[in-house]
C-alpha positions in Angstrom: -72.2 130.7 115.6 -70.0 133.6 117.3 -68.2 131.4 119.5 -67.2 129.2 116.7 -66.2 132.3 114.4 -67.9 130.5 111.4 -70.2 131.8 108.6 -73.7 130.9 109.6 -77.1 130.9 107.8 -80.4 130.3 109.8 -83.2 128.9 107.8 -86.7 128.8 109.0 -89.4 126.8 107.2 -93.1 127.7 107.1 -94.5 127.3 110.6 -98.0 126.9 109.0 -97.0 124.0 106.7 -95.3 122.1 109.6 -98.5 122.7 111.9 -100.7 121.5 109.2 -98.5 118.1 108.5 -98.1 117.6 112.2 -101.8 117.8 112.9 -102.6 115.4 110.2 -99.9 113.0 111.1 -101.0 113.0 115.0 -104.4 112.0 113.8 -103.3 109.3 111.5 -100.2 107.7 113.1 -98.9 104.6 111.7 -98.8 101.6 113.9 -95.4 102.4 115.4 -96.8 105.5 117.0 -96.3 109.2 117.0 -92.3 109.5 117.4 -92.0 107.2 114.4 -94.6 108.6 112.4 -93.6 112.4 112.8 -89.9 111.8 112.8 -89.8 109.9 109.5 -91.8 112.6 107.8 -90.2 115.5 109.6 -86.6 114.1 109.2 -86.6 114.0 105.2 -88.1 117.4 105.3 -85.2 119.1 107.0 -82.6 116.8 105.7 -84.0 117.6 102.2 -84.0 121.4 103.1 -80.2 121.0 104.2 -79.3 119.3 100.7 -81.1 121.9 98.7 -79.6 124.9 100.7 -76.2 123.5 100.3 -76.6 122.8 96.7 -77.8 126.5 96.2 -74.6 127.8 98.3 -72.2 125.6 96.6 -71.4 123.6 99.8 -70.3 120.2 99.0 -70.8 118.6 102.4 -73.5 118.4 104.9 -72.7 117.3 108.6 -75.8 115.9 110.7 -75.5 115.8 114.6 -77.3 112.4 114.9 -76.1 110.2 117.6 -75.6 106.4 116.9 -78.8 104.8 116.3 -80.3 108.0 114.5 -81.5 107.5 112.0 -82.3 103.8 111.4 -79.2 101.9 109.7 -81.1 101.0 106.6 -81.4 104.7 105.9 -77.9 105.6 107.0 -74.9 103.9 108.5 -72.8 107.1 108.5 -73.6 108.5 105.1 -76.8 108.8 102.8 -75.9 106.7 99.7 -75.6 108.5 96.5 -78.5 106.5 95.0 -80.7 108.0 97.8 -79.5 111.6 97.2 -79.3 111.4 93.4 -82.0 109.1 92.3 -84.6 108.8 95.1 -88.1 110.9 95.6 -88.0 111.6 99.3 -91.8 112.2 99.5 -93.6 109.8 101.9 -96.1 107.5 99.6 -98.8 108.0 102.2 -98.9 111.6 102.2 -98.9 111.7 98.6 -101.6 109.3 98.2 -103.7 110.9 100.8 -104.5 114.1 98.8 -104.2 116.1 102.0 -101.3 118.2 100.6 -101.3 120.2 97.8 -98.7 119.7 94.7 -97.0 122.8 96.0 -96.6 121.4 99.4 -95.5 118.1 98.2 -92.9 119.7 96.3 -91.2 120.8 99.5 -90.1 117.1 99.9 -86.5 116.7 98.2 -86.7 115.1 94.9 -83.6 114.9 92.6 -85.6 114.0 89.7 -86.9 117.7 89.8 -83.3 118.7 88.9 -81.3 118.3 85.5 -79.6 115.0 84.9 -76.2 114.8 86.2 -76.6 117.6 88.8 -73.9 117.3 91.5 -75.6 116.9 95.0 -73.7 117.5 98.2 -72.6 114.5 100.5 -74.7 114.1 103.8 -72.6 112.5 106.7 -73.4 111.7 110.4 -69.9 112.0 111.9 -70.7 110.8 115.3 -71.6 107.3 113.7 -68.1 107.0 112.7 -66.2 109.1 115.3 -65.8 107.8 119.0 -69.0 108.8 120.8 -69.6 109.3 124.3 -72.8 111.1 125.2 -71.7 112.2 128.7 -68.3 113.2 127.4 -70.1 115.4 124.8 -72.5 117.0 127.1 -69.5 118.2 129.3 -67.5 119.3 126.2 -70.2 121.7 124.8 -70.5 123.4 128.3 -66.9 123.5 128.8 -66.4 125.3 125.6 -69.2 127.7 126.2 -71.4 126.5 123.5 -74.3 126.0 125.9 -74.8 127.7 129.2 -75.3 124.7 131.6 -75.3 121.1 131.8 -79.1 121.1 131.7 -79.0 122.8 128.3 -76.7 120.2 127.0 -78.9 117.3 127.9 -80.9 115.5 125.2 -84.1 115.9 127.2 -83.7 119.8 127.4 -82.7 120.3 123.7 -85.6 118.1 122.1 -87.7 120.0 119.6 -91.0 121.1 121.8 -93.5 119.0 119.8 -91.4 115.9 120.7 -92.9 115.8 124.2 -96.4 115.5 122.7 -95.1 112.7 120.7 -93.8 110.9 123.8 -97.2 111.6 125.4 -98.9 110.0 122.6 -96.7 106.9 122.6 -96.9 106.6 126.1 -100.6 106.7 126.0 -100.9 103.9 123.2 -98.0 101.6 124.4 -97.3 102.3 127.9 -93.6 102.9 127.5 -91.2 106.0 126.3 -90.4 105.4 122.7 -86.8 106.3 123.3 -86.1 103.3 125.6 -84.8 101.2 122.8 -82.3 104.0 121.3 -80.7 104.8 124.8 -80.7 101.4 126.0 -78.5 100.5 122.9 -76.2 103.4 123.5 -76.0 102.2 127.2 -75.2 98.8 126.1 -72.5 99.9 123.8 -70.9 102.3 126.4 -71.9 105.5 124.7 -74.2 106.7 127.3 -74.2 106.5 131.2 -76.9 103.8 132.6 -77.0 106.0 135.8 -78.0 109.0 134.2 -80.9 107.6 132.3 -82.0 105.1 135.2 -82.6 108.4 137.0 -83.8 110.7 134.3 -86.3 108.1 132.5 -88.9 108.1 135.2 -88.3 111.7 135.8 -89.0 112.5 132.1 -92.0 110.1 131.9 -93.5 111.8 135.1 -93.2 115.3 133.4 -94.9 114.0 130.1 -97.9 112.1 131.8 -98.5 115.0 134.4 -97.7 117.8 131.7 -95.6 119.6 134.3 -92.1 121.5 134.0 -90.7 120.5 130.4 -93.9 118.4 130.1 -96.0 121.5 129.8 -94.9 121.5 126.0 -97.6 118.7 125.7 -100.2 121.2 126.4 -98.6 124.0 124.4 -98.2 121.7 121.3 -101.9 120.6 121.6 -103.1 124.1 121.7 -100.5 125.2 119.0 -102.2 122.5 116.7 -105.9 122.7 117.9 -106.0 119.2 119.0 -107.4 117.4 121.9 -105.9 114.2 123.4 -108.8 112.0 121.9 -107.4 113.1 118.5 -104.1 111.2 118.9 -104.9 108.1 116.9 -103.2 105.4 115.1 -105.2 104.7 111.9 -102.6 103.8 109.2 -100.5 100.3 108.8 -96.7 100.0 109.5 -94.6 101.6 106.9 -97.7 103.7 105.5 -95.4 106.8 105.3 -92.0 105.4 104.7 -90.3 106.8 101.7 -88.9 104.3 99.2 -85.2 104.5 100.3 
């Protein structure tokens, strides 16, 4: 954050907890596959961490860098509702029912009921859902302003969290297509992302994933990190099994 000259706190959650939960979820995916299963358990975790940290520091507003289409509209159009933040337990029901996590681990999910009545929680907004959004222009802007080194580093392909390559691999294996096709197709149709860029990059990304080469090596790295084999990537749960009651 030196470039922006603003106060900055880095928060790093427990590596062992995330490894434990990722390993379980990849072996017990719901029917929409790995990206959906992991994302909709992982997102409430880091979103909840942001809310809890903001509350502790007296910060009234949290801004998330979601592009349009992230997360699903029923969760957020451009802001989490006050009911969601002030009255809703974010713990995925399927995880609570599984008995896989301890009560201490379950408590890591945000639950406003654990706070005194009338607690004032921060707002949580996704500004790119409301502001004019153009993926290509944003990628150029962060490079121009020195926030990343090159256009390669500004690309969603490069900046994704490493385990996402394993999630895409699992979904390609089960469904035969990249699970991000719908999201980026929508951005292209709405004029918010370039068709030419993704027409070229999609087969390149899929090739890297399927063959575990270049950035796709993270498929193997993540399998090793979690102590999993390809045969362990299974869909065993019904649709919506992990969905929090939002």
